[in-house]
C-alpha positions as a printed Julia matrix, in Angstrom:
337×3 Matrix{Float64}:
  18.97  195.2   248.18
  15.13  195.85  246.91
  13.26  193.73  244.96
  12.24  197.09  242.46
  13.53  199.31  240.38
  13.68  203.41  240.36
  11.19  204.56  237.4
  13.82  206.85  236.36
  11.85  209.91  236.59
  14.03  212.93  238.64
  11.35  215.66  237.87
   8.72  216.73  239.69
   4.98  217.99  238.17
   2.04  219.73  239.71
  -1.66  218.86  239.37
  -1.51  220.19  236.04
   1.56  218.65  234.56
   3.59  221.64  234.52
   7.54  220.92  235.82
   7.89  222.14  239.62
  10.85  221.85  242.43
  11.28  218.7   243.64
  11.44  219.47  246.94
   8.71  218.49  249.63
   6.63  217.37  247.06
   6.79  213.77  248.32
   6.92  212.9   244.44
   8.87  210.09  242.89
  11.28  212.39  241.45
  12.04  213.75  244.96
  12.48  210.15  246.37
  13.99  208.0   243.68
  13.34  204.98  245.25
  14.03  201.76  244.48
  17.94  200.14  242.44
  19.44  202.93  241.13
  20.49  202.66  237.33
  24.24  202.57  236.16
  25.88  205.5   234.54
  26.22  203.38  231.38
  23.27  201.0   231.61
  23.36  199.08  228.2
  26.23  197.1   226.67
  26.34  196.38  222.91
  28.18  193.62  221.52
  27.38  192.88  218.22
  23.28  191.97  217.82
  22.93  191.9   221.39
  22.65  194.18  224.27
  23.21  193.31  227.85
  21.2   195.83  230.2
  23.78  196.2   232.91
  21.15  197.4   235.79
  19.45  193.7   235.51
  22.36  191.28  233.81
  19.83  190.1   231.28
  20.6   190.44  227.21
  18.1   191.29  225.05
  18.22  191.08  221.02
  19.59  194.51  219.79
  16.35  194.38  217.39
  13.39  194.66  219.24
  11.24  193.28  216.58
  12.69  189.69  215.64
   9.13  188.34  213.78
   9.21  191.45  211.26
   5.08  191.13  212.01
   2.85  191.02  215.39
   1.98  187.81  215.85
  -0.37  185.59  218.24
   0.63  184.49  221.96
   1.64  181.06  220.95
   3.41  182.04  217.57
   5.6   184.07  219.95
   6.6   181.26  221.94
   7.06  178.76  219.26
   9.48  181.3   217.68
  11.55  181.92  220.41
  11.35  177.77  220.55
  12.63  177.58  217.03
  15.57  180.04  218.17
  16.64  177.89  221.17
  16.69  175.19  218.28
  19.05  177.06  216.2
  21.28  178.71  219.08
  20.39  181.83  218.33
  23.71  184.21  218.62
  24.86  181.11  220.65
  22.48  181.27  223.44
  19.81  178.22  223.9
  18.13  180.14  226.51
  15.91  182.48  224.72
  12.4   183.11  225.97
   9.69  185.06  226.09
  10.35  187.91  229.12
   8.08  187.39  231.83
   6.18  190.59  233.29
   8.57  192.21  235.58
  11.72  191.47  232.66
   9.83  193.05  230.46
   8.79  196.38  232.43
  12.64  196.68  233.58
  13.37  198.05  230.08
  10.5   200.67  231.4
  11.55  204.5   231.9
   8.73  206.81  233.3
  10.08  209.97  232.2
  10.54  209.16  228.43
   7.72  208.24  225.67
   7.56  206.81  221.97
   9.26  204.72  222.84
   9.22  204.82  226.54
  12.54  203.71  227.14
  16.39  204.63  228.54
  16.63  207.33  226.59
  20.56  206.29  225.93
  18.98  202.89  224.69
  20.53  201.02  221.76
  18.01  199.02  220.12
  16.76  199.17  216.65
  13.43  198.57  215.18
  11.21  199.62  218.84
   7.64  199.06  217.39
   5.2   201.81  219.06
   2.86  198.74  220.0
   1.63  196.24  222.2
   4.51  193.69  223.43
   3.63  190.2   224.16
   5.04  188.45  228.06
   4.71  184.86  228.99
   3.04  185.91  231.92
  -1.07  184.81  231.74
  -3.95  186.86  233.45
  -4.63  185.52  236.01
  -8.12  186.93  236.29
  -8.8   186.17  232.08
  -6.47  182.95  231.45
  -7.16  183.11  227.54
  -5.1   186.42  227.73
  -1.55  187.32  228.24
  -0.47  190.58  230.14
   1.38  193.16  227.4
   3.09  196.4   227.59
   2.72  199.2   225.1
   6.14  201.21  224.4
   4.71  204.04  223.6
   3.99  204.78  226.77
   5.11  202.33  229.22
   0.94  201.38  230.2
   0.59  197.37  231.33
  -2.84  195.71  230.61
  -3.89  191.97  228.96
  -4.98  190.93  225.42
  -6.69  187.61  224.26
  -3.8   185.33  222.97
  -5.18  185.17  219.52
  -4.72  188.7   218.62
  -2.08  189.96  217.21
   1.1   191.49  219.12
   5.31  192.03  219.21
   7.59  190.26  220.82
  11.42  190.51  222.32
  13.04  187.5   222.87
  15.28  187.74  226.14
  18.16  185.41  227.86
  20.55  184.86  230.74
  19.67  184.79  234.43
  21.03  188.25  235.14
  21.7   189.33  238.45
  18.73  188.13  240.68
  16.94  191.91  241.52
  13.69  191.15  239.97
  11.28  188.91  242.09
   9.66  186.64  240.05
   6.02  187.25  239.31
   4.45  184.78  241.38
   2.56  182.16  238.64
   3.03  178.58  238.56
   0.9   177.46  235.89
   0.4   177.53  232.44
  -2.77  177.74  230.43
  -3.15  177.52  226.32
  -4.72  180.22  224.4
  -8.16  179.06  224.96
  -7.22  179.27  229.15
  -7.33  175.9   230.06
  -4.84  175.01  232.22
  -1.91  172.8   230.76
   1.29  171.35  231.86
   3.58  173.68  232.08
   7.0   171.65  230.39
   8.06  172.65  227.24
   5.73  175.78  227.24
   8.57  178.57  227.53
   5.71  180.33  229.67
   5.78  182.29  233.27
   4.85  179.34  234.42
   6.93  177.18  233.59
  10.58  179.03  234.14
   9.7   181.32  237.12
  12.41  183.04  235.92
  13.37  185.88  239.36
  14.15  186.15  242.76
  12.43  183.99  244.63
   9.84  184.93  247.3
  10.73  184.3   251.19
   8.62  182.11  252.86
   6.41  184.11  255.2
   6.58  186.6   252.78
   4.6   189.62  255.11
   5.11  190.43  258.91
   2.78  192.48  260.62
   4.07  194.4   263.34
   1.05  196.33  264.84
  -0.46  198.32  262.1
   2.38  198.1   260.25
   3.29  195.66  257.49
   7.11  194.26  256.6
   7.36  192.69  252.66
  10.63  190.69  253.61
  11.06  190.07  249.42
  11.49  194.13  249.53
  11.89  195.33  252.46
   8.84  197.83  252.33
   6.62  198.76  255.35
   2.82  199.02  254.59
  -0.11  200.19  256.38
  -1.85  197.27  257.32
  -5.11  199.36  256.19
  -5.0   199.6   252.6
  -7.68  202.78  252.87
  -6.4   204.96  255.64
  -7.68  207.52  254.17
 -11.49  205.9   253.92
 -12.11  206.66  250.59
 -10.75  208.21  247.18
  -9.08  210.86  246.96
  -7.37  212.92  244.27
  -3.42  212.84  243.32
  -2.96  215.75  245.25
  -4.64  215.28  248.45
  -3.27  211.5   248.71
   0.5   213.81  248.58
  -0.9   215.83  251.29
  -2.51  213.32  253.2
   0.97  211.07  253.51
   2.9   213.77  254.97
   0.53  213.86  258.19
   0.99  210.24  258.69
   2.56  209.24  262.46
   2.44  205.28  262.26
   5.44  204.32  263.62
   7.6   201.13  265.35
   9.35  201.08  268.58
  12.53  200.05  266.94
  12.31  201.53  263.66
  12.17  204.98  262.49
   9.9   205.1   258.99
   8.73  207.91  256.86
   5.6   207.67  255.08
   5.0   208.64  251.38
   2.98  207.6   248.35
   4.69  205.04  246.58
   6.6   204.88  243.29
   4.33  202.43  240.46
   7.36  200.41  240.81
   7.04  200.07  244.48
   2.75  199.5   244.02
   3.76  196.8   241.2
   6.15  194.61  243.38
   2.83  193.8   245.37
   1.55  191.87  242.99
   0.71  187.97  242.57
   0.48  187.11  239.06
  -1.23  183.98  240.13
  -4.13  185.56  241.57
  -6.47  188.18  241.35
  -9.56  190.2   242.94
  -6.81  191.27  244.56
  -3.9   190.46  242.88
  -1.81  190.06  246.41
  -0.34  186.58  247.76
  -3.15  184.51  249.31
  -1.13  184.52  252.52
  -1.21  188.86  252.79
  -2.36  190.51  256.18
  -3.68  193.85  254.84
  -7.4   194.89  255.5
  -9.42  197.13  253.71
  -8.5   196.56  249.96
  -9.54  198.57  247.27
  -8.7   198.45  243.38
  -6.96  201.61  242.08
  -4.23  203.11  243.98
  -2.16  206.04  243.44
   1.37  206.31  242.85
   3.58  209.18  243.0
   4.82  208.85  239.24
   3.91  211.17  237.38
   3.19  209.93  233.9
   5.48  211.62  231.45
   3.23  210.94  228.49
   0.31  213.12  229.96
   1.96  214.68  233.02
  -1.16  216.06  234.52
  -1.58  212.24  234.6
  -0.36  210.03  237.16
   0.4   206.43  237.84
  -1.57  204.2   239.51
  -2.07  200.17  240.06
  -5.16  198.25  239.08
  -5.04  196.1   241.94
  -7.74  193.68  241.42
  -6.23  192.64  237.8
  -2.83  193.73  239.04
  -2.96  195.79  236.08
  -0.46  199.12  235.8
  -1.99  202.49  233.95
  -2.83  206.01  234.57
  -5.71  208.71  236.06
  -6.31  212.41  235.77
  -4.94  213.41  238.79
  -7.77  216.16  239.39
 -10.51  212.84  239.27
 -10.82  211.89  243.22
 -11.31  208.12  241.89
  -8.28  206.47  243.07
  -7.51  205.33  246.68
  -4.15  205.97  248.9
  -1.83  203.23  250.11
   1.04  204.56  251.92
   5.22  203.01  251.97
   8.17  203.78  254.23
  11.12  202.25  253.92
  13.79  202.43  257.23
  15.17  206.33  257.79
  18.79  205.72  257.72
C-alpha cells in the first residue's frame, strides 16, 4: 500500500486554468494516484469525527481554544485535554504535519477540506502542527485552511490548532523528525513535550529506504520510482513544458515496466524528511542534481492557472504560476500492472 494519499483532485485544468479533458493530459486528475478515499469518508460520533481513510479521530470543533494561541500554548492546551480525559481519551496530540495535511482536499477551497466534511468552526487561517521546521527551529510548520498551503511560522506568533487522537491505520508515514525544540529554537529533551519528535507518529521508514537501480531509484516506503537525476531536463520550465517533457521519457528497468509522469503534490511531499533541510531529503538519499523547486501535476483549485509545487530546500508546499518557467521537473513512476 502506498504511503501517500490521493489528493482528491478529479478534474484537469489547462495552463490558463480552464477545465479540460483529463485523457492523456498527464495531470493529477487523470491518474488519481495514491490511496483512494472511502465513499463515506467521515464517521460522526458525538463531538468526535473519525476519518475512515486514515483511522485518525478529530474533534468535530476545529477551534477548541476559541482564539489563536502560540505554539507552546497549543501544546499545553492539549496536555490539559489529556489530564482531563477529554471525550474519554488520553492520547490527544497536536497533529504532525502529515496528519493535519491528510485532511486537505485539493479540489475544494475555503476550507480546503473534503466536501462532505462534518466539522464545525473551521477558521480560514493558519493551523499549527507539532513539527518543528528543521531549517529554522524557532519556527513550526502550519497549514492554511483556506487553500492548503503549508509553510512555517515563528512559534511565538498566534495561530489556531486542531487536536487529533488515535493510532490510525498506519498508512501515513512518520515525518522523520526525532528531536524536539523550544520556542526559541534550542534543542530540548523530548519527554513530555507532545512534539512530533517525541511521538513520532506514523508508518516507520524501512531501513535503507532508497534502492538505486541504474538511473532509477525505488523508494521502499511508498513503492514509487524516481529518476536518480533530479534535474533530468537540465533547467527550469513552465508547467505545460514539464507535462510534455515527461511523456518523452523512456528510462526503464529490464524487469519492470514503468510509465513516467509528473508527480502529484502528495507524491513529492512524501520524499521530505522533516529533520533535514537544504535539501529536506533523508541523509542516505542517492539522488543527484537536486534543485529547490519542483512542479507537481496537481492544479491549484484556488487559482487553477497555478499549480502546486514542492520547495525542497525547506520542505514546504506552495504554488507557482503555470506559465512561468521557474520550477524544475522530477519524474515519478509506478509499476504498470
